[in-house]
N, CA, C and O atoms as CSV, one atom per row, in Angstrom:
chain,resi,resn,atom,element,x,y,z
A,1,UNK,N,N,100.126,100.224,86.116
A,1,UNK,CA,C,99.285,101.401,86.131
A,1,UNK,C,C,98.515,100.795,88.079
A,1,UNK,O,O,98.465,99.599,88.366
A,2,UNK,N,N,98.266,101.378,88.601
A,2,UNK,CA,C,97.971,100.846,90.104
A,2,UNK,C,C,96.519,100.786,90.182
A,2,UNK,O,O,96.110,101.917,89.919
A,3,UNK,N,N,95.315,99.813,90.477
A,3,UNK,CA,C,94.185,99.963,89.948
A,3,UNK,C,C,93.524,99.748,92.059
A,3,UNK,O,O,93.686,99.054,93.063
A,4,UNK,N,N,92.729,101.019,91.489
A,4,UNK,CA,C,92.206,101.606,93.363
A,4,UNK,C,C,90.956,100.965,93.410
A,4,UNK,O,O,90.142,101.077,92.493
A,5,UNK,N,N,90.729,100.217,94.552
A,5,UNK,CA,C,89.417,99.852,94.749
A,5,UNK,C,C,88.034,100.413,94.674
A,5,UNK,O,O,87.850,101.602,94.935
A,6,UNK,N,N,87.142,99.696,94.365
A,6,UNK,CA,C,85.813,99.980,93.799
A,6,UNK,C,C,85.217,100.956,95.496
A,6,UNK,O,O,85.325,100.350,96.562
A,7,UNK,N,N,84.694,102.279,95.481
A,7,UNK,CA,C,83.607,102.166,96.694
A,7,UNK,C,C,82.448,102.222,96.028
A,7,UNK,O,O,82.347,102.844,94.971
A,8,UNK,N,N,81.237,101.429,96.707
A,8,UNK,CA,C,79.976,101.268,96.174
A,8,UNK,C,C,79.341,101.698,97.263
A,8,UNK,O,O,79.822,101.830,98.389
A,9,UNK,N,N,77.971,101.969,96.819
A,9,UNK,CA,C,77.068,102.257,97.891
A,9,UNK,C,C,76.273,101.022,97.990
A,9,UNK,O,O,75.195,101.136,97.406
A,10,UNK,N,N,76.487,99.753,98.607
A,10,UNK,CA,C,75.638,98.477,98.815
A,10,UNK,C,C,74.079,98.314,98.456
A,10,UNK,O,O,73.512,97.271,98.132
A,11,UNK,N,N,73.460,99.746,98.609
A,11,UNK,CA,C,72.472,99.469,98.347
A,11,UNK,C,C,72.009,99.280,96.766
A,11,UNK,O,O,71.062,98.498,96.678
A,12,UNK,N,N,72.435,99.790,95.559
A,12,UNK,CA,C,72.735,99.857,94.650
A,12,UNK,C,C,73.225,98.730,94.258
A,12,UNK,O,O,73.515,98.879,93.071
A,13,UNK,N,N,73.571,97.305,94.719
A,13,UNK,CA,C,74.359,96.388,94.104
A,13,UNK,C,C,73.012,94.675,94.442
A,13,UNK,O,O,71.896,94.691,94.961
A,14,UNK,N,N,73.671,93.692,93.976
A,14,UNK,CA,C,72.929,92.703,93.752
A,14,UNK,C,C,73.835,91.755,94.877
A,14,UNK,O,O,74.871,91.239,94.457
A,15,UNK,N,N,73.418,91.529,96.342
A,15,UNK,CA,C,73.510,90.164,96.767
A,15,UNK,C,C,73.629,89.356,96.953
A,15,UNK,O,O,74.700,89.407,96.347
A,16,UNK,N,N,73.583,88.084,97.372
A,16,UNK,CA,C,73.275,87.142,97.373
A,16,UNK,C,C,73.936,86.103,98.116
A,16,UNK,O,O,75.146,86.257,97.947
A,17,UNK,N,N,73.604,84.679,99.190
A,17,UNK,CA,C,74.001,83.825,99.952
A,17,UNK,C,C,74.714,82.927,99.293
A,17,UNK,O,O,74.149,82.712,98.220
A,18,UNK,N,N,75.976,82.101,99.439
A,18,UNK,CA,C,76.419,80.966,98.925
A,18,UNK,C,C,77.174,80.313,100.009
A,18,UNK,O,O,77.800,80.842,100.927
A,19,UNK,N,N,76.965,78.803,99.678
A,19,UNK,CA,C,77.376,78.002,101.244
A,19,UNK,C,C,78.557,77.720,100.293
A,19,UNK,O,O,78.514,77.346,99.121
A,20,UNK,N,N,80.102,78.111,101.432
A,20,UNK,CA,C,81.042,77.307,101.176
A,20,UNK,C,C,81.831,76.504,102.008
A,20,UNK,O,O,82.692,77.303,102.375
A,21,UNK,N,N,82.112,75.309,102.598
A,21,UNK,CA,C,82.552,74.813,103.493
A,21,UNK,C,C,82.282,74.722,104.439
A,21,UNK,O,O,82.949,74.826,105.469
A,22,UNK,N,N,80.818,74.419,104.210
A,22,UNK,CA,C,79.806,74.476,105.330
A,22,UNK,C,C,79.647,75.505,106.448
A,22,UNK,O,O,79.565,75.392,107.671
A,23,UNK,N,N,79.628,76.771,105.435
A,23,UNK,CA,C,79.415,77.938,105.887
A,23,UNK,C,C,78.613,78.859,105.379
A,23,UNK,O,O,78.923,79.006,104.197
A,24,UNK,N,N,77.582,79.675,105.731
A,24,UNK,CA,C,77.193,80.574,104.410
A,24,UNK,C,C,77.798,81.472,104.496
A,24,UNK,O,O,78.312,81.836,105.554
A,25,UNK,N,N,77.892,82.031,103.477
A,25,UNK,CA,C,78.765,83.611,103.176
A,25,UNK,C,C,78.010,84.334,102.139
A,25,UNK,O,O,77.418,83.985,101.117
A,26,UNK,N,N,78.285,85.782,102.905
A,26,UNK,CA,C,77.171,86.769,101.640
A,26,UNK,C,C,78.175,86.887,100.357
A,26,UNK,O,O,79.404,86.902,100.291
A,27,UNK,N,N,77.227,86.958,99.436
A,27,UNK,CA,C,78.495,87.416,98.275
A,27,UNK,C,C,77.545,88.373,97.320
A,27,UNK,O,O,76.316,88.420,97.275
A,28,UNK,N,N,78.592,89.170,96.522
A,28,UNK,CA,C,78.055,90.477,95.622
A,28,UNK,C,C,77.878,90.173,94.427
A,28,UNK,O,O,78.529,89.194,94.061
A,29,UNK,N,N,77.215,90.664,93.656
A,29,UNK,CA,C,77.647,90.431,91.679
A,29,UNK,C,C,77.747,91.933,91.336
A,29,UNK,O,O,76.817,92.706,91.564
A,30,UNK,N,N,79.046,92.353,90.717
A,30,UNK,CA,C,79.257,93.569,90.191
A,30,UNK,C,C,79.588,93.214,88.659
A,30,UNK,O,O,79.870,92.044,88.402
A,31,UNK,N,N,79.571,93.951,87.867
A,31,UNK,CA,C,80.331,93.926,86.358
A,31,UNK,C,C,80.346,92.212,86.021
A,31,UNK,O,O,81.304,91.734,85.413
A,32,UNK,N,N,79.397,91.502,86.397
A,32,UNK,CA,C,79.699,90.089,85.611
A,32,UNK,C,C,80.694,89.469,86.625
A,32,UNK,O,O,81.417,88.620,86.104
A,33,UNK,N,N,80.870,89.647,87.716
A,33,UNK,CA,C,82.065,89.084,88.462
A,33,UNK,C,C,81.043,88.811,89.824
A,33,UNK,O,O,80.033,89.470,90.073
A,34,UNK,N,N,81.663,87.484,90.763
A,34,UNK,CA,C,80.957,87.619,91.733
A,34,UNK,C,C,81.744,87.742,92.959
A,34,UNK,O,O,82.824,87.156,92.893
A,35,UNK,N,N,81.445,88.474,94.297
A,35,UNK,CA,C,82.764,88.973,94.710
A,35,UNK,C,C,82.255,88.128,96.605
A,35,UNK,O,O,81.060,88.016,96.882
A,36,UNK,N,N,82.945,87.833,97.244
A,36,UNK,CA,C,82.726,87.311,98.437
A,36,UNK,C,C,82.998,88.639,99.968
A,36,UNK,O,O,83.718,89.636,99.909
A,37,UNK,N,N,82.287,88.247,100.998
A,37,UNK,CA,C,82.690,89.555,101.716
A,37,UNK,C,C,83.825,88.837,103.018
A,37,UNK,O,O,83.839,87.965,103.886
A,38,UNK,N,N,84.578,89.772,102.488
A,38,UNK,CA,C,85.930,89.373,103.497
A,38,UNK,C,C,85.394,90.034,105.044
A,38,UNK,O,O,84.677,89.493,105.886
A,39,UNK,N,N,85.762,90.825,105.053
A,39,UNK,CA,C,85.432,91.613,106.801
A,39,UNK,C,C,84.030,92.786,106.599
A,39,UNK,O,O,83.858,93.620,105.709
A,40,UNK,N,N,83.313,92.511,107.593
A,40,UNK,CA,C,82.136,94.107,107.621
A,40,UNK,C,C,83.403,95.164,108.848
A,40,UNK,O,O,83.874,94.707,109.889
A,41,UNK,N,N,83.615,96.282,108.406
A,41,UNK,CA,C,84.005,97.623,109.623
A,41,UNK,C,C,82.868,98.629,109.652
A,41,UNK,O,O,82.092,99.049,108.793
A,42,UNK,N,N,83.087,98.922,111.255
A,42,UNK,CA,C,82.894,99.800,111.553
A,42,UNK,C,C,82.749,101.201,110.892
A,42,UNK,O,O,83.922,101.554,110.771
A,43,UNK,N,N,82.045,102.097,110.446
A,43,UNK,CA,C,82.363,103.613,109.538
A,43,UNK,C,C,83.688,104.483,110.314
A,43,UNK,O,O,84.257,105.414,109.744
A,44,UNK,N,N,84.040,104.034,111.623
A,44,UNK,CA,C,85.115,104.495,112.235
A,44,UNK,C,C,86.374,104.424,112.089
A,44,UNK,O,O,87.280,105.052,112.637
A,45,UNK,N,N,86.388,102.861,110.587
A,45,UNK,CA,C,87.922,102.215,110.397
A,45,UNK,C,C,87.839,102.740,109.020
A,45,UNK,O,O,88.599,102.180,108.230
A,46,UNK,N,N,86.797,104.063,108.353
A,46,UNK,CA,C,87.150,104.046,107.250
A,46,UNK,C,C,88.597,104.459,106.241
A,46,UNK,O,O,88.910,104.231,105.073
A,47,UNK,N,N,89.129,105.057,107.200
A,47,UNK,CA,C,90.851,105.086,106.424
A,47,UNK,C,C,91.196,103.591,106.224
A,47,UNK,O,O,91.034,102.958,105.181
A,48,UNK,N,N,91.649,103.171,107.279
A,48,UNK,CA,C,92.111,101.400,107.725
A,48,UNK,C,C,91.244,100.339,106.550
A,48,UNK,O,O,91.798,99.384,106.007
A,49,UNK,N,N,90.098,100.653,106.357
A,49,UNK,CA,C,89.122,99.452,105.423
A,49,UNK,C,C,90.196,100.372,104.424
A,49,UNK,O,O,91.288,99.880,104.141
A,50,UNK,N,N,89.903,101.413,104.032
A,50,UNK,CA,C,90.735,101.986,102.223
A,50,UNK,C,C,92.057,101.331,102.089
A,50,UNK,O,O,92.380,100.976,100.955
A,51,UNK,N,N,92.952,101.096,103.169
A,51,UNK,CA,C,93.998,101.451,102.910
A,51,UNK,C,C,94.277,99.380,102.975
A,51,UNK,O,O,95.236,98.901,102.371
A,52,UNK,N,N,93.494,98.653,103.608
A,52,UNK,CA,C,93.834,97.427,103.859
A,52,UNK,C,C,93.058,96.626,101.772
A,52,UNK,O,O,93.452,95.687,101.081
A,53,UNK,N,N,92.075,97.513,101.601
A,53,UNK,CA,C,91.721,96.890,100.573
A,53,UNK,C,C,92.594,97.958,99.076
A,53,UNK,O,O,92.348,97.652,97.909
A,54,UNK,N,N,93.217,98.723,99.297
A,54,UNK,CA,C,94.394,99.065,98.284
A,54,UNK,C,C,95.525,97.854,98.322
A,54,UNK,O,O,95.991,97.305,97.323
A,55,UNK,N,N,95.922,97.510,99.942
A,55,UNK,CA,C,97.057,96.612,99.595
A,55,UNK,C,C,96.657,95.453,98.793
A,55,UNK,O,O,97.578,94.920,98.174
A,56,UNK,N,N,95.538,94.966,98.672
A,56,UNK,CA,C,94.908,93.858,98.328
A,56,UNK,C,C,95.087,93.822,96.676
A,56,UNK,O,O,95.849,93.255,95.892
A,57,UNK,N,N,93.898,94.792,96.573
A,57,UNK,CA,C,94.372,95.133,95.137
A,57,UNK,C,C,96.138,95.823,94.463
A,57,UNK,O,O,96.374,96.029,93.273
A,58,UNK,N,N,96.599,95.929,95.004
A,58,UNK,CA,C,98.199,95.895,94.719
A,58,UNK,C,C,98.566,94.254,94.892
A,58,UNK,O,O,99.135,93.668,93.971
A,59,UNK,N,N,98.384,93.911,95.508
A,59,UNK,CA,C,98.642,92.225,95.050
A,59,UNK,C,C,97.888,91.537,93.705
A,59,UNK,O,O,98.121,90.361,93.423
A,60,UNK,N,N,97.001,92.329,92.927
A,60,UNK,CA,C,96.320,92.378,91.769
A,60,UNK,C,C,94.534,91.295,92.253
A,60,UNK,O,O,94.193,90.251,91.696
A,61,UNK,N,N,93.905,91.881,93.174
A,61,UNK,CA,C,93.182,91.264,93.915
A,61,UNK,C,C,91.758,91.990,93.811
A,61,UNK,O,O,91.431,92.823,94.656
A,62,UNK,N,N,90.993,91.670,92.832
A,62,UNK,CA,C,90.260,92.265,92.705
A,62,UNK,C,C,89.066,92.584,93.911
A,62,UNK,O,O,88.251,91.771,94.348
A,63,UNK,N,N,89.209,93.873,94.264
A,63,UNK,CA,C,88.292,94.338,95.762
A,63,UNK,C,C,87.714,95.611,95.253
A,63,UNK,O,O,88.098,96.639,94.695
A,64,UNK,N,N,85.962,94.754,95.961
A,64,UNK,CA,C,85.140,96.276,95.998
A,64,UNK,C,C,84.817,97.193,97.600
A,64,UNK,O,O,84.280,96.483,98.451
A,65,UNK,N,N,84.972,97.987,97.830
A,65,UNK,CA,C,84.658,98.908,99.412
A,65,UNK,C,C,83.459,98.815,99.173
A,65,UNK,O,O,83.303,99.226,98.024
A,66,UNK,N,N,82.207,98.410,99.739
A,66,UNK,CA,C,80.941,99.228,100.278
A,66,UNK,C,C,80.406,99.707,101.863
A,66,UNK,O,O,80.704,99.339,103.000
A,67,UNK,N,N,79.240,100.954,101.168
A,67,UNK,CA,C,79.018,101.139,102.741
A,67,UNK,C,C,77.650,100.877,102.480
A,67,UNK,O,O,77.113,100.372,101.494
A,68,UNK,N,N,77.075,101.415,103.790
A,68,UNK,CA,C,76.385,100.993,104.439
A,68,UNK,C,C,75.706,101.531,105.705
A,68,UNK,O,O,75.745,100.891,106.756
A,69,UNK,N,N,75.083,102.716,105.593
A,69,UNK,CA,C,74.740,102.833,107.143
A,69,UNK,C,C,76.171,103.468,107.868
A,69,UNK,O,O,76.741,104.481,107.462
A,70,UNK,N,N,76.577,102.693,108.949
A,70,UNK,CA,C,77.386,102.827,109.575
A,70,UNK,C,C,78.576,101.948,109.317
A,70,UNK,O,O,79.605,102.240,109.925
A,71,UNK,N,N,78.594,100.849,108.456
A,71,UNK,CA,C,79.459,99.973,107.934
A,71,UNK,C,C,80.235,100.132,106.883
A,71,UNK,O,O,79.733,100.893,106.057
A,72,UNK,N,N,81.503,99.612,106.526
A,72,UNK,CA,C,82.106,99.636,105.488
A,72,UNK,C,C,81.737,98.001,104.945
A,72,UNK,O,O,80.620,97.661,105.336
A,73,UNK,N,N,82.277,97.201,104.329
A,73,UNK,CA,C,82.229,96.056,103.717
A,73,UNK,C,C,83.310,95.987,102.737
A,73,UNK,O,O,83.175,96.566,101.659
A,74,UNK,N,N,84.512,95.244,103.047
A,74,UNK,CA,C,86.022,94.599,102.403
A,74,UNK,C,C,85.347,93.172,101.215
A,74,UNK,O,O,85.648,92.048,101.617
A,75,UNK,N,N,84.502,93.215,99.861
A,75,UNK,CA,C,84.670,92.388,99.215
A,75,UNK,C,C,85.607,91.740,98.136
A,75,UNK,O,O,86.451,92.391,97.521
A,76,UNK,N,N,85.438,90.734,98.004
A,76,UNK,CA,C,87.117,90.338,97.249
A,76,UNK,C,C,86.128,89.063,95.806
A,76,UNK,O,O,85.063,88.446,95.819
A,77,UNK,N,N,87.365,89.252,94.691
A,77,UNK,CA,C,86.334,88.211,94.119
A,77,UNK,C,C,86.070,86.640,94.235
A,77,UNK,O,O,86.959,85.789,94.251
A,78,UNK,N,N,85.088,86.470,94.291
A,78,UNK,CA,C,85.618,85.124,94.313
A,78,UNK,C,C,86.292,83.978,94.058
A,78,UNK,O,O,86.840,83.206,94.845
A,79,UNK,N,N,86.191,83.943,92.799
A,79,UNK,CA,C,87.555,83.557,92.244
A,79,UNK,C,C,89.194,83.664,92.443
A,79,UNK,O,O,90.155,82.969,92.113
A,80,UNK,N,N,88.989,84.960,93.192
A,80,UNK,CA,C,90.510,84.866,94.179
A,80,UNK,C,C,91.149,84.791,95.511
A,80,UNK,O,O,92.092,85.242,96.160
A,81,UNK,N,N,89.378,83.375,95.629
A,81,UNK,CA,C,89.999,83.415,97.184
A,81,UNK,C,C,90.788,82.618,97.892
A,81,UNK,O,O,91.048,82.372,99.070
A,82,UNK,N,N,91.179,82.193,96.508
A,82,UNK,CA,C,92.982,81.171,97.162
A,82,UNK,C,C,94.083,81.796,97.364
A,82,UNK,O,O,95.001,81.461,98.112
A,83,UNK,N,N,93.950,83.305,96.264
A,83,UNK,CA,C,94.973,84.196,96.552
A,83,UNK,C,C,94.744,85.089,97.736
A,83,UNK,O,O,95.664,85.733,98.241
A,84,UNK,N,N,93.825,85.115,98.062
A,84,UNK,CA,C,93.630,86.359,99.413
A,84,UNK,C,C,94.161,85.883,100.309
A,84,UNK,O,O,94.979,86.411,101.062
A,85,UNK,N,N,93.466,84.099,100.333
A,85,UNK,CA,C,94.574,83.230,101.635
A,85,UNK,C,C,95.335,83.194,101.513
A,85,UNK,O,O,95.918,83.486,102.558
A,86,UNK,N,N,96.129,82.927,100.574
A,86,UNK,CA,C,97.844,82.893,100.634
A,86,UNK,C,C,98.190,84.085,101.611
A,86,UNK,O,O,98.608,83.944,102.760
A,87,UNK,N,N,97.834,85.848,100.663
A,87,UNK,CA,C,98.248,86.730,101.237
A,87,UNK,C,C,97.948,87.077,102.605
A,87,UNK,O,O,98.780,87.793,103.162
A,88,UNK,N,N,96.725,86.645,103.397
A,88,UNK,CA,C,96.267,86.712,104.468
A,88,UNK,C,C,96.804,85.756,105.605
A,88,UNK,O,O,96.538,85.751,106.807
A,89,UNK,N,N,97.671,84.920,104.835
A,89,UNK,CA,C,98.176,83.526,105.722
A,89,UNK,C,C,96.862,82.992,106.382
A,89,UNK,O,O,96.816,82.776,107.593
A,90,UNK,N,N,96.038,82.832,105.739
A,90,UNK,CA,C,94.609,81.845,106.344
A,90,UNK,C,C,94.432,80.228,105.737
A,90,UNK,O,O,95.026,79.689,104.804
A,91,UNK,N,N,93.832,79.924,106.257
A,91,UNK,CA,C,93.682,78.195,106.351
A,91,UNK,C,C,93.277,78.197,104.476
A,91,UNK,O,O,92.613,78.932,103.745
A,92,UNK,N,N,93.933,77.197,104.321
A,92,UNK,CA,C,92.962,77.273,102.512
A,92,UNK,C,C,91.504,76.980,102.652
A,92,UNK,O,O,91.298,76.518,103.774
A,93,UNK,N,N,90.783,77.042,102.181
A,93,UNK,CA,C,89.676,76.278,101.850
A,93,UNK,C,C,89.108,77.076,100.319
A,93,UNK,O,O,88.612,78.148,99.974
A,94,UNK,N,N,89.513,75.886,99.760
A,94,UNK,CA,C,89.369,75.762,98.209
A,94,UNK,C,C,87.725,75.471,97.880
A,94,UNK,O,O,86.929,74.658,98.352
A,95,UNK,N,N,87.609,76.470,96.898
A,95,UNK,CA,C,85.986,76.907,96.545
A,95,UNK,C,C,85.430,75.595,95.960
A,95,UNK,O,O,84.240,75.494,95.664
A,96,UNK,N,N,86.324,74.581,95.798
A,96,UNK,CA,C,85.346,73.222,94.792
A,96,UNK,C,C,84.005,73.086,95.643
A,96,UNK,O,O,83.195,72.394,95.026
A,97,UNK,N,N,83.576,73.484,96.732
A,97,UNK,CA,C,82.403,72.909,97.374
A,97,UNK,C,C,81.661,74.612,97.888
A,97,UNK,O,O,81.160,74.940,98.964
A,98,UNK,N,N,81.776,75.053,97.183
A,98,UNK,CA,C,80.884,76.496,96.820
A,98,UNK,C,C,79.419,76.217,96.260
A,98,UNK,O,O,79.177,75.679,95.180
A,99,UNK,N,N,78.567,76.636,97.103
A,99,UNK,CA,C,77.058,76.251,96.219
A,99,UNK,C,C,76.510,77.579,96.223
A,99,UNK,O,O,76.308,77.990,97.365
A,100,UNK,N,N,76.106,78.644,94.996
A,100,UNK,CA,C,75.823,80.010,94.881
A,100,UNK,C,C,74.166,79.712,95.119
A,100,UNK,O,O,73.580,79.049,94.262
A,101,UNK,N,N,73.425,80.218,96.305
A,101,UNK,CA,C,71.869,80.175,96.928
A,101,UNK,C,C,71.358,81.513,96.294
A,101,UNK,O,O,70.828,82.423,96.931
A,102,UNK,N,N,71.564,81.500,95.120
A,102,UNK,CA,C,70.894,82.598,94.507
A,102,UNK,C,C,69.741,82.172,93.239
A,102,UNK,O,O,70.049,81.087,92.746
A,103,UNK,N,N,68.811,82.632,92.773
A,103,UNK,CA,C,67.973,81.832,91.531
A,103,UNK,C,C,68.867,83.166,90.555
A,103,UNK,O,O,69.400,83.061,89.450
A,104,UNK,N,N,68.794,83.991,91.176
A,104,UNK,CA,C,69.030,84.946,89.439
A,104,UNK,C,C,71.132,85.194,88.938
A,104,UNK,O,O,71.703,86.074,88.295
A,105,UNK,N,N,71.743,83.695,89.775
A,105,UNK,CA,C,73.111,84.186,89.773
A,105,UNK,C,C,73.828,84.282,87.995
A,105,UNK,O,O,74.939,84.725,87.701
A,106,UNK,N,N,72.911,83.788,87.162
A,106,UNK,CA,C,72.810,83.958,85.901
A,106,UNK,C,C,73.265,85.632,85.163
A,106,UNK,O,O,74.082,86.171,84.416
A,107,UNK,N,N,72.104,85.893,85.984
A,107,UNK,CA,C,71.843,87.455,86.066
A,107,UNK,C,C,72.626,88.562,86.335
A,107,UNK,O,O,72.459,89.781,86.388
A,108,UNK,N,N,73.858,87.488,86.543
A,108,UNK,CA,C,74.897,88.830,87.279
A,108,UNK,C,C,75.441,89.406,86.308
A,108,UNK,O,O,76.228,88.815,85.568
A,109,UNK,N,N,75.023,90.971,86.118
A,109,UNK,CA,C,75.262,92.185,85.174
A,109,UNK,C,C,75.380,93.685,85.834
A,109,UNK,O,O,74.766,94.028,86.844
A,110,UNK,N,N,76.225,94.468,85.130
A,110,UNK,CA,C,76.070,95.458,86.020
A,110,UNK,C,C,74.654,96.283,85.621
A,110,UNK,O,O,74.289,97.246,86.296
């Protein structure tokens, strides 16, 4: 059975910042899992965003789509970053140098 990506209101979720490979990234905590923001899109691309998220999900990559105002964000489970990079043919940035910048990271719960 295929799992569809969740569509959630970003205002109801816990976000944080993390440092990885020399860059600051946005993170999201949901159901005891950490996610990273893959990309942000304007609301007029909603259908395309859902299609992209579904493709990632079909590859077994846990995905969440959030909406806030006039934008949608595709979030991917942080532990799946190497799998996402391979799927998208991106240069590998191994998560060995990831530092979470959030003092409540241990309280990541639903």
